[in-house]
One Martini backbone bead per residue (centre of mass of N, CA, C, O) as a GRO file, in nm:
protein
   74
    1MET     BB    1  -0.018  -3.241  -5.522
    2TRP     BB    2  -0.158  -3.119  -5.274
    3CYS     BB    3  -0.343  -2.926  -5.445
    4CYS     BB    4  -0.492  -3.156  -5.599
    5SER     BB    5  -0.595  -3.319  -5.323
    6ARG     BB    6  -0.822  -3.070  -5.259
    7ARG     BB    7  -1.082  -3.175  -5.399
    8SER     BB    8  -1.104  -3.332  -5.121
    9ALA     BB    9  -1.162  -3.329  -4.784
   10ARG     BB   10  -1.037  -3.618  -4.721
   11LEU     BB   11  -0.738  -3.539  -4.836
   12GLY     BB   12  -0.617  -3.370  -4.593
   13LEU     BB   13  -0.513  -3.667  -4.452
   14ALA     BB   14  -0.310  -3.760  -4.641
   15VAL     BB   15  -0.062  -4.010  -4.731
   16THR     BB   16   0.248  -4.067  -4.837
   17THR     BB   17   0.351  -4.368  -5.035
   18ASN     BB   18   0.466  -4.214  -5.298
   19LEU     BB   19   0.788  -4.069  -5.430
   20ASN     BB   20   0.899  -3.947  -5.755
   21ILE     BB   21   1.219  -3.794  -5.875
   22ASN     BB   22   1.310  -3.658  -6.190
   23PHE     BB   23   1.609  -3.527  -6.292
   24LEU     BB   24   1.690  -3.385  -6.610
   25ARG     BB   25   1.780  -3.073  -6.558
   26LYS     BB   26   1.874  -2.760  -6.563
   27GLY     BB   27   1.797  -2.467  -6.473
   28GLN     BB   28   1.738  -2.136  -6.543
   29PRO     BB   29   1.899  -1.870  -6.454
   30GLY     BB   30   1.671  -1.651  -6.300
   31GLN     BB   31   1.426  -1.847  -6.320
   32ASP     BB   32   1.141  -1.966  -6.298
   33VAL     BB   33   0.944  -2.223  -6.146
   34LEU     BB   34   0.710  -2.443  -6.294
   35ALA     BB   35   0.400  -2.613  -6.220
   36ALA     BB   36   0.236  -2.905  -6.373
   37ALA     BB   37  -0.053  -3.050  -6.260
   38LYS     BB   38  -0.187  -3.402  -6.242
   39LEU     BB   39  -0.474  -3.589  -6.190
   40LEU     BB   40  -0.503  -3.932  -6.258
   41LYS     BB   41  -0.621  -4.051  -5.974
   42LEU     BB   42  -0.945  -4.091  -5.786
   43GLY     BB   43  -1.004  -4.286  -5.523
   44LYS     BB   44  -1.087  -4.423  -5.233
   45ARG     BB   45  -0.755  -4.496  -5.137
   46LEU     BB   46  -0.630  -4.340  -5.389
   47ALA     BB   47  -0.386  -4.095  -5.511
   48VAL     BB   48  -0.276  -3.989  -5.842
   49GLY     BB   49   0.020  -3.809  -5.961
   50GLU     BB   50   0.164  -3.529  -6.158
   51VAL     BB   51   0.476  -3.337  -6.221
   52ASN     BB   52   0.597  -3.054  -6.411
   53LEU     BB   53   0.902  -2.887  -6.437
   54LEU     BB   54   0.962  -2.548  -6.530
   55SER     BB   55   1.197  -2.332  -6.709
   56GLY     BB   56   1.090  -2.071  -6.822
   57SER     BB   57   1.034  -2.107  -7.177
   58SER     BB   58   1.073  -2.400  -7.170
   59PRO     BB   59   0.915  -2.710  -7.259
   60ASP     BB   60   1.126  -2.854  -7.101
   61PRO     BB   61   1.169  -3.044  -6.843
   62ILE     BB   62   1.350  -3.064  -6.520
   63ALA     BB   63   1.105  -3.235  -6.392
   64HIS     BB   64   0.959  -3.546  -6.262
   65VAL     BB   65   0.656  -3.624  -6.083
   66THR     BB   66   0.543  -3.880  -5.864
   67ALA     BB   67   0.232  -3.959  -5.681
   68THR     BB   68   0.114  -4.122  -5.375
   69TYR     BB   69  -0.200  -4.143  -5.191
   70SER     BB   70  -0.344  -4.206  -4.881
   71ILE     BB   71  -0.677  -4.253  -4.794
   72PRO     BB   72  -0.881  -4.205  -4.553
   73ASN     BB   73  -1.125  -4.279  -4.370
   74THR     BB   74  -1.457  -4.130  -4.279
   0.00000   0.00000   0.00000
């Protein structure tokens, strides 16, 4: 999520207000873990996003993350 929040310079000082991680299954041994992040909303005061973690070549996620960041005033 942090990489997605870098879309705006003012987000550099954002503070995590909510972080939820759902671990869905084990990853494949010896395989890389890949993250697919999506910025859902970038408002004046909050940024909301989600990340799916994938293991190996499987299309099924091993974890799903949602996060909300509070954006400071400029």
